[in-house]
VMD Tcl script that draws the C-alpha trace (Angstrom):
set ca {
  {292.47 144.70 156.63}
  {290.28 142.05 154.98}
  {287.20 144.33 154.81}
  {289.24 146.93 152.99}
  {290.28 144.27 150.62}
  {286.77 143.28 149.81}
  {285.86 146.84 149.08}
  {288.71 146.94 146.68}
  {287.66 143.80 144.94}
  {284.06 144.12 143.60}
  {283.79 140.49 142.65}
  {284.29 139.52 146.23}
  {281.74 142.18 147.29}
  {278.99 140.77 144.89}
  {279.13 137.37 146.39}
  {277.31 138.70 149.44}
  {274.44 139.98 147.23}
  {273.82 137.10 144.77}
  {270.28 136.78 143.20}
  {267.94 133.68 143.94}
  {268.19 130.64 141.83}
  {266.53 131.08 138.35}
  {264.53 127.79 138.66}
  {262.86 129.10 141.82}
  {261.83 132.35 140.11}
  {260.30 130.49 137.13}
  {258.10 128.13 139.24}
  {256.80 130.99 141.36}
  {255.89 133.03 138.25}
  {254.04 130.13 136.71}
  {252.01 129.66 139.86}
  {251.07 133.24 139.98}
  {250.19 133.27 136.29}
  {248.06 130.13 136.61}
  {246.14 131.61 139.53}
  {245.55 134.80 137.55}
  {244.35 132.84 134.53}
  {242.04 130.64 136.69}
  {240.52 133.77 138.35}
  {240.05 135.34 134.94}
  {238.42 132.20 133.60}
  {236.04 132.05 136.63}
  {235.13 135.68 136.08}
  {234.41 135.06 132.42}
  {232.30 131.94 133.19}
  {230.35 133.74 135.87}
  {229.76 136.67 133.58}
  {228.48 134.38 130.82}
  {226.19 132.42 133.12}
  {224.69 135.64 134.56}
  {224.29 137.06 131.05}
  {222.61 133.88 129.78}
  {220.23 133.76 132.69}
  {219.30 137.37 132.13}
  {218.77 136.77 128.47}
  {216.63 133.62 129.20}
  {214.49 135.53 131.69}
  {214.10 138.35 129.16}
  {213.08 135.80 126.49}
  {210.61 134.20 128.80}
  {209.11 137.54 129.59}
  {208.82 138.33 125.90}
  {207.30 134.92 125.14}
  {204.80 135.27 127.92}
  {203.92 138.70 126.70}
  {203.41 137.49 123.13}
  {201.39 134.46 124.33}
  {198.75 136.77 125.80}
  {196.90 137.84 122.67}
  {195.48 141.33 122.37}
  {191.82 141.59 121.46}
  {189.37 144.37 120.79}
  {186.09 144.05 122.67}
  {182.72 145.73 122.00}
  {179.44 145.94 123.76}
  {176.55 144.31 121.95}
  {174.27 146.82 120.41}
  {170.55 146.65 121.15}
  {167.68 147.11 118.74}
  {164.04 147.44 119.78}
  {161.14 147.18 117.37}
  {158.62 149.50 118.97}
  {155.16 148.45 117.96}
  {156.35 146.83 114.76}
  {156.26 143.07 114.20}
  {159.64 141.35 114.54}
  {160.87 138.39 112.60}
  {162.70 135.50 114.17}
  {164.62 133.27 111.78}
  {165.52 129.77 112.92}
  {166.73 126.60 111.20}
  {164.21 123.76 110.93}
  {164.06 120.12 109.92}
  {161.16 118.70 107.89}
  {159.60 115.24 108.43}
  {156.71 113.47 106.90}
  {153.41 113.55 108.87}
  {153.30 109.73 108.70}
  {156.32 107.51 108.20}
  {156.21 103.69 108.39}
  {159.25 101.44 108.16}
  {158.05 98.10 106.73}
  {159.45 94.87 108.20}
  {158.66 91.24 107.35}
  {156.46 89.08 109.60}
  {157.64 85.77 108.07}
  {161.03 84.21 107.30}
  {161.94 83.36 103.76}
  {163.38 84.83 100.53}
  {162.21 87.89 98.65}
  {160.42 86.61 95.65}
  {159.78 89.95 93.95}
  {159.35 93.62 94.64}
  {156.78 95.77 92.81}
  {157.70 99.42 93.67}
  {160.82 101.42 93.94}
  {161.80 104.67 95.72}
  {159.73 107.68 94.70}
  {156.70 105.59 93.69}
  {153.30 106.86 94.98}
  {151.31 104.04 96.58}
  {147.78 103.52 97.92}
  {146.79 101.81 101.11}
  {146.89 98.00 100.62}
  {148.92 98.15 97.42}
  {151.35 95.25 96.99}
  {154.94 96.22 97.60}
  {156.71 92.87 97.48}
  {156.21 89.12 97.90}
  {158.14 86.68 100.12}
  {158.64 83.04 99.35}
  {158.39 81.07 102.65}
  {158.86 77.28 102.10}
  {159.19 76.57 105.83}
  {155.86 78.26 106.49}
  {154.24 76.27 103.74}
  {155.40 73.00 105.22}
  {154.22 74.07 108.69}
  {150.78 74.82 107.24}
  {150.67 71.39 105.53}
  {151.57 69.69 108.82}
  {148.98 71.67 110.72}
  {146.27 70.69 108.22}
  {147.29 67.04 108.53}
  {147.07 67.26 112.30}
  {143.64 68.83 111.97}
  {142.42 66.07 109.63}
  {143.68 63.42 112.10}
  {141.91 65.19 114.95}
  {138.69 65.36 113.01}
  {138.86 61.64 112.28}
  {139.41 60.89 115.97}
  {136.47 63.14 116.80}
  {134.17 61.31 114.40}
  {135.10 57.94 115.96}
  {134.65 59.30 119.49}
  {131.30 60.73 118.57}
  {130.06 57.46 117.08}
  {131.35 55.54 120.13}
  {129.70 57.83 122.58}
  {126.42 57.56 120.65}
  {126.53 53.75 120.84}
  {127.33 53.71 124.53}
  {124.55 56.08 125.19}
  {122.14 53.54 123.62}
  {123.63 50.77 125.66}
  {123.24 52.65 128.82}
  {119.54 52.99 128.16}
  {119.25 49.17 127.96}
  {121.52 48.69 131.01}
  {124.05 46.79 128.86}
  {126.99 48.84 130.21}
  {127.58 50.80 133.35}
  {126.98 54.56 133.49}
  {130.62 55.07 134.54}
  {131.92 53.51 131.31}
  {129.47 55.59 129.28}
  {130.67 58.82 130.94}
  {134.29 57.89 130.13}
  {133.32 57.70 126.42}
  {131.61 61.09 126.59}
  {134.69 62.61 128.26}
  {136.83 61.13 125.42}
  {134.46 62.76 122.95}
  {134.97 66.19 124.65}
  {138.73 65.73 124.55}
  {138.60 64.96 120.81}
  {136.49 68.00 120.16}
  {139.00 70.22 122.05}
  {141.81 68.72 120.03}
  {140.00 69.57 116.79}
  {139.48 73.20 117.96}
  {143.19 73.48 118.91}
  {144.39 72.16 115.55}
  {141.92 74.39 113.73}
  {143.37 77.42 115.60}
  {146.89 76.37 114.58}
  {145.83 76.09 110.92}
  {144.13 79.52 111.12}
  {147.31 81.10 112.59}
  {149.47 79.66 109.81}
  {146.93 80.92 107.22}
  {147.01 84.39 108.76}
  {150.84 84.35 108.81}
  {150.83 83.25 105.15}
  {149.04 86.49 104.29}
  {152.17 88.34 105.49}
  {154.17 86.91 102.62}
  {152.56 89.79 100.73}
  {153.99 93.15 101.82}
  {151.49 95.91 101.31}
  {151.39 99.69 101.91}
  {149.86 100.68 105.23}
  {148.49 104.01 103.97}
  {148.52 106.31 100.98}
  {151.97 107.85 100.49}
  {155.28 107.48 98.75}
  {158.02 104.85 98.92}
  {161.00 106.76 100.29}
  {163.33 103.84 100.89}
  {163.88 100.25 99.59}
  {166.50 98.14 101.33}
  {166.08 94.71 99.75}
  {166.21 92.86 96.46}
  {165.14 89.68 94.82}
  {166.60 86.60 96.50}
  {167.55 88.34 99.68}
  {167.17 86.34 102.89}
  {164.34 87.78 104.94}
  {164.20 87.45 108.72}
  {160.97 88.21 110.55}
  {161.04 90.99 113.15}
  {162.36 94.50 113.51}
  {165.42 96.22 114.97}
  {168.37 93.80 115.38}
  {166.39 90.73 114.31}
  {164.99 91.71 110.95}
  {165.89 94.27 108.36}
  {163.86 97.26 107.11}
  {162.46 96.37 103.67}
  {160.64 99.60 102.69}
  {159.79 102.96 104.10}
  {156.42 104.49 103.19}
  {155.85 108.21 104.03}
  {152.84 110.41 103.69}
  {154.48 113.49 102.20}
  {151.27 115.44 101.40}
  {151.83 117.36 104.59}
  {155.13 117.82 106.49}
  {156.01 118.47 110.06}
  {158.67 121.15 110.59}
  {160.60 121.01 113.88}
  {162.45 124.09 115.21}
  {164.09 124.88 118.53}
  {162.67 128.12 119.91}
  {164.89 130.09 122.36}
  {163.42 130.41 125.82}
  {163.08 134.17 125.75}
  {160.64 133.84 122.78}
  {158.59 131.01 124.18}
  {155.78 133.29 125.49}
  {155.49 135.03 122.10}
  {154.89 131.95 119.93}
  {151.41 130.48 120.29}
  {149.53 127.75 118.46}
  {148.34 129.11 115.13}
  {151.31 131.48 114.68}
  {152.16 131.76 111.02}
  {155.66 131.19 109.66}
  {157.39 131.40 106.26}
  {159.56 128.60 105.03}
  {162.36 128.73 102.48}
  {164.44 125.82 101.25}
  {167.71 125.84 99.35}
  {166.45 123.82 96.40}
  {163.74 126.35 95.60}
  {165.40 129.79 96.06}
  {163.04 132.74 96.10}
  {159.97 130.62 96.86}
  {158.14 130.87 100.17}
  {155.85 128.29 101.86}
  {153.41 129.14 104.62}
  {153.48 126.98 107.76}
  {151.41 127.07 110.98}
  {152.53 126.31 114.55}
  {150.65 123.15 115.51}
  {152.08 122.24 118.90}
  {154.96 122.74 121.28}
  {156.76 120.43 123.65}
  {155.83 122.58 126.66}
  {159.27 122.20 128.17}
  {162.65 123.83 127.72}
  {165.63 121.53 127.05}
  {168.31 122.10 129.65}
  {171.19 121.53 127.19}
  {170.14 124.03 124.56}
  {167.85 126.37 126.55}
  {165.19 126.05 123.81}
  {161.72 124.58 123.36}
  {160.78 122.20 120.54}
  {158.09 123.63 118.27}
  {156.14 121.67 115.56}
  {154.72 123.41 112.52}
  {152.66 121.92 109.69}
  {153.10 122.91 106.07}
  {151.10 121.73 103.05}
  {153.10 119.76 100.45}
  {150.48 118.72 97.93}
  {152.84 119.51 95.08}
  {155.62 117.41 96.56}
  {158.19 120.23 96.34}
  {159.33 119.92 99.93}
  {161.52 116.92 100.84}
  {161.12 114.99 104.12}
  {164.32 115.08 106.15}
  {165.46 118.34 104.51}
  {166.60 121.60 105.97}
  {164.38 124.70 105.95}
  {164.77 128.26 107.12}
  {161.80 129.23 109.30}
  {160.75 132.90 109.73}
  {158.35 133.46 112.59}
  {156.34 136.66 112.94}
  {156.58 137.93 116.52}
  {154.73 140.80 118.28}
  {156.43 144.21 118.63}
  {158.70 145.47 121.46}
  {161.08 142.56 121.04}
  {164.67 143.37 122.08}
  {167.61 141.79 120.30}
  {171.38 142.17 120.57}
  {173.34 143.01 117.48}
  {176.98 142.14 116.76}
  {179.19 142.25 113.67}
  {179.47 138.97 111.67}
  {183.20 138.83 112.45}
  {182.37 138.07 116.16}
  {180.69 134.73 115.34}
  {182.54 131.42 115.83}
  {181.22 128.38 114.07}
  {182.74 125.02 115.05}
  {181.70 121.48 116.11}
  {180.04 123.00 119.18}
  {177.72 125.17 116.98}
  {177.41 128.89 116.76}
  {179.18 130.73 119.53}
  {180.52 134.17 120.54}
  {183.75 134.83 122.51}
  {183.35 137.21 125.44}
  {185.84 138.51 128.02}
  {185.03 138.30 131.76}
  {186.23 140.58 134.58}
  {189.51 138.63 134.87}
  {190.26 139.12 131.14}
  {189.64 135.42 130.44}
  {187.72 134.19 127.40}
  {184.15 132.84 127.94}
  {182.50 131.13 124.97}
  {178.69 131.50 124.78}
  {176.33 129.65 122.51}
  {174.04 132.04 120.60}
  {171.07 131.83 118.23}
  {170.76 134.07 115.18}
  {167.42 135.88 114.88}
  {168.17 137.74 111.66}
  {171.08 138.44 109.34}
  {171.19 142.02 108.12}
  {174.41 141.55 106.18}
  {176.71 143.92 108.11}
  {175.04 143.17 111.36}
  {173.82 139.91 113.00}
  {170.83 140.11 115.33}
  {170.98 137.52 118.04}
  {167.89 135.91 119.55}
  {169.58 134.50 122.64}
  {172.93 133.94 124.30}
  {174.12 137.43 125.18}
  {173.30 140.13 127.70}
  {173.86 143.84 127.58}
  {176.80 143.69 129.99}
  {178.88 141.20 127.95}
  {182.20 142.28 126.46}
  {182.23 140.63 122.99}
  {185.51 140.04 121.15}
  {185.04 141.79 117.83}
  {187.20 139.43 115.80}
  {188.28 136.36 117.78}
  {191.81 135.08 116.95}
  {192.23 131.62 115.51}
  {192.32 128.87 118.17}
  {190.84 130.98 120.97}
  {189.49 128.70 123.70}
  {187.53 128.71 126.92}
  {189.53 130.28 129.78}
  {192.36 131.72 127.61}
  {193.97 134.91 129.08}
  {193.81 137.94 126.76}
  {194.79 141.55 126.77}
  {192.01 144.03 126.07}
  {193.18 146.71 123.69}
  {190.58 149.16 124.83}
  {187.57 149.11 127.13}
  {184.18 148.02 125.90}
  {182.20 150.84 124.39}
  {178.74 150.92 122.85}
  {178.93 150.26 119.11}
  {176.81 151.46 116.36}
  {175.60 148.06 115.11}
  {172.18 148.69 116.55}
  {171.53 151.47 114.11}
  {172.43 149.28 111.18}
  {169.90 146.65 112.21}
  {166.99 149.01 112.22}
}
mol new
graphics top color blue
foreach p $ca { graphics top sphere $p radius 0.5 }
foreach p [lrange $ca 0 end-1] q [lrange $ca 1 end] { graphics top cylinder $p $q radius 0.2 }
display resetview
């Protein structure tokens, strides 16, 4: 009857179905919650890392894309002067026909100078005087040695004459007489030697007077009164004066190789200089080096120009315009394509791999909107129309459009 009693008493019945301990339930729930939170945190971290890597890769792609600069390329235009004479304009440097740096031949102090820079001088004209006390003393000593040698010679001559008379009377032996004659010869040689030393010092004394070697103009003076003068040139002595013959000037230009066959001796050229705008001077090709320099690809040409009026300055810059025969081909580009830096005048081109190639060029003529090049480009080159700042050899670029013939040739005609 106990089972019936339990059914009748619910409290006794619930004892068989009691819930687990509350502390056990709390610990298990915390563990499950912690695991869920950790999993969620790992998911969030992984999502953030993946997102950041994706963003970094995207930023790198964008940076790489922006680093490759986009350029516009053009094909150099060509201009041909059929039958008409062409003009090649090149920079030139003027030098005096004769230029003589003046150095001292004696040591001493500058006593005085007579001419300054810009003074015309004649050959033999006194430029300066040097005071050389050491040389004066050496000359006095040499003259004293010469006087002593002459006195010894006179004695030896008289002795030899007496011994010659005694030999005739058999008073002395011939051997002793020959010794006296040999002594006389030695004394004569000593006199000649001392005379040569005196003459050398006298000749050197003449160099205390600095004179002009030829007619010209004093273009430099590098000394002053009281300055210590050392004989010699280069690292030993200093340059005192420079005398230049400026009545005619040499003009040196570097002629591009593709024009070498067109410029002959006697070819006329026109010179212009910045200090006399609008005035033209006629020069004539006098000689060429006969060889092309490997570094520049050009040949050195020497022209002569008359400068009787003294308007042209030695060492100055000149623009040389050479008249060339017809049928001369040139490549034309816009002025914006030129790059001028420490390496000279260059043009940026793009090769088949879209990399920049810098080429040195020579300007034949400036038409304002168009530059005609004498050398440096070929018809197949792709020229960057406006090179970006800082463009360098080997830089990768993106070509905005393929090279197409431009219209700059027409503008140069």
